[in-house]
N, C-alpha and C positions, 0 to 999 in steps of 0.2 A: 760532743755529738759528731758522728761521722757524716760524710757527704751523703751517704745512702739514707741515713735517718732524716737529714734535712730535705732531701728530694721527696721522700715520702710525706714529710710534714707539709711541704709546699703543695704537693698534689692533693692532700686531704683538705688543706685550707681552700683551694680553688673549688674542689668538689662541693664543699659546704656553701661557699659564697655564691657560686653559680646557681646552685639549687634553690636559693632564696633571693635571687637577683631582684632588686627593687627599682623604683624610679629615682634613685638617689643621683643618677647621672654618672655613676662610676661603673664602667664596663669591665667586669671581671673576666668575661669570656675573651674580649680583645686582648687584655693584659696577659692572660695565660698564653695566647698565641704568640704574642710578642716575646715573652720570656722563653717560650719553647724554641722559637726561631733563634734567639740569642744564646740558647743552651744554658739557661739559668737553672742550675740544679742544686744550688746551695745558697746559704745566706751570704757567704763571702762573695759569690758571683753577683748576687743581687745588689750588694753594696758597691762593688767595684765598677759595675756597669750602669750605675744610676743615671749618669749624664747621657747615656745612649737612648734612654726611653723617651717616648712621646709623653705629653703632659698627663694623659689619663693613666698610662702605665706607671708614671712616677707617683700618682696619687695612690695607686694600689700598693706599690712598693712601700710607701710611707705607712699605709695601714698595716702592712705585714710587720714592719719594724715595731710598731706599737703593740700589735697582737702578741708578738713573741718577746717583747721587751728587749730589743737588740741595743745594748749600750753602745756598741761601735757605730750605730747609726746617728748618734747625737750630733756630730758636725753637720750631717746632711739635714737633719731636722731643724737645727737652729738656723741654718742658712735658708731653709724653706720658709721661715717666718717673713723673709723679705721679698718673697716671690710676688710677682704681679698676677699670677694665676688666680682665678676666682675661688678655687677650692683648696689649693695646696697649703697655704698658710694655716688655715683652720685645721686641716688634717694633721699637719706637723705639730700644731699646738696640742691636739688631742693625744697624739703618740708621745710627745714629750711628757704630758701629764701621766700617761700610763707607765712610762719608764720611771718617772718620778725620782724621789730621793733628795736629800739635802743639797747635794752638789748641783743638780739641775735647778733646784729652787734658787740657789744663790746666783746662778748665771742668769736666770730669768729676771730676778729682781735687779741685777746689774744692768740688764738691757733697758729696763724702765727708767733708770737714772741716766743712761747714756744717750738715748734717742729722744729727739724732740718731735718726731713725726707721729701723729695720732694713730695712723694706720698700724704702725709697729706696736704701739701700746695696746691697741685693740687685740691683736693676735697674741701678744705675750700674756695679756690678762685672760684670754681664752684658755691658754695652757695652764695658767695658775689656777683657774677655776676647777680644773680636773686633777691637779697634781696629787700624787699618791706617795705612800711610803716615806713619810716625813717623821723625823724625831719630834718629841714634844717641844723642844726649844725652837726648832725650825717652824713648827706650826704656830707657836706663839709670835714669832717674828712676822710670819705671813699674815696672821690675824690682824696685827697692828697696821701693817702696810695696806692691806685690803680695806681696813676701816678708814684710813686716811683718803684712799682713792674714792671709796663709796661716798664719802662726805664732801670732798673738795674737787673731785675729778682728777684725771691723769695730768701729770706735769708735762704736757705736750702742747705744741702750738695749735691753737684753734683759730682757723681763718674762714673757711667756707661753711655753708649751711650743712654740708655733709660732715665736715669736721665736728660741728656741734652735735649732730645726731650720733656720731661715733663716740664722742665724749660722754654723752648720756648713756650709751650702751656700755661703755667702759665702767661707769658707775654701777650700772645694774649687774654686770658680770662680777665686779668686786663684791657686791652685796651677796650674790649667789655663792661666790667663792668662800665667803666667810662661813657658810654652813659646813663646808668640807674641812676647812682649817680648824674650826671649833670642835669638830667631831673627834679630833685628836687629843683634846684637852679634857682633863678631869672636870666634870660638871660641878664639882664642889669648889673649884678655884675661883679667885677673883677675876682672872683673865676670861674664863668662860662666861661668868655672870655679866661682866662688862660687855662682852661681845653680843650676848643675847639682848641686853638692854639697848645697845646701839641698833641692832636689827629691828627691835620694836619701834625705835624712834624713826626708822626709815619708812615705816608704814604710813607716815604722814608726809613723805617727801613730795616735792612739787612734780617730780617725774613719775608718770604711770609705770614706766619700765622698772624704775628703782623700787617702787612700792610692790610691784608684782614679784620681782626677784626676792625682795625681803620676805614677802608672804610665803613664797616657795621655800626659802631657806628655813624659816621657822617651822614649816611643816616637815621638812627633811630632818630637822633636829627633834621632832616630836615634842615641841615646847608647849606644854599645857598652859603656861603663863601667857601665851599669845592668843588664846581662844577668844577672849572678849573683843580684842581689837580686830581679829580676823572676822568675827561674826559681824562687826560693824561694817567692814569692807564688803562683805557679801551683800549686805542690804543697801549699800550706798555708793560703791565705787564701780561704775560700769565703763570706765575709760579703757580703751584698747591698748594692750601691749602687743606691738606688731609681731605677727607670726606665732603668738602663743595663745591669746585669748584676752578676756577682760581681767582686770584686777579682781573683780568679784568672783569669777570662775576659778582663778588660781587660789584665792583665799578659801573657797569652798573645798577644793581638793586638799588643801593643807589641813583644814579642819577635820576632814574625813580621815586623813593619815594619822593625825594626832589622837583622835578618839579611838581609832582602831588599835593603835599601838598601846594606849593606856588600858584599853579593854583587855588585851592579851596579857599585859603586865600585871593587871589586877586580878586576872583569872575570872573575869565577868563573862556572862553569856549574852547579856543584852547590850545594846548600844547605849551610849551616854544620851541623856535627854538633851534636846536642842535648847 
């Protein structure tokens, strides 16, 4: 791709983002001004001058790396997982997931083994939750690892109350990540069936966040075998999952997804009976 093509690509990206600017806290207009001042007109420039940007402009650059799946940005994205910035690690994790692939997966899993800090585990698991473009063998490995974390928690030091909250969030993210890794597997295989069975068991976990993420995951997979347990949660589990809703409301949304999917698959015109 020529520099001219890349400049037009970046211009179009900013036009689209600025036109639908939200309250996300990411100021695309400001970042565009910063990049224009620094004469950023190509992906290479964007990469080379990353350290010159203010924090908000770095956030936008990271989003661009993920949007266009810039493999050469991987060193920046992995380093960003360690940042103390409130938003950058999560954005880096999201972009790492979008770039995806087996090599990125292997490095993320290595980080989980290497670091004992719960904060790093949290951001790495966020990346793993969204990772894409995996081989079947890699997805099988990821499924096994996420299952271990969802059940036992991350292998990181837990000291403060915040650490304990993050460890619980890690378990929930691992449960949600299972839905994406299982989606790569043949549903007739033992690995897939075992993964679904494990998600079903998490619907009775002590943590509301884990129960909610397991309920979401089963809805994402359109698992009709989960309907009975999800219906029970709708009627009985009103504990709050911070920032998402109640377990009951998540289970209800998953039931709707499952029923709608199977209605389409079966060619039916009416909804399933409650």
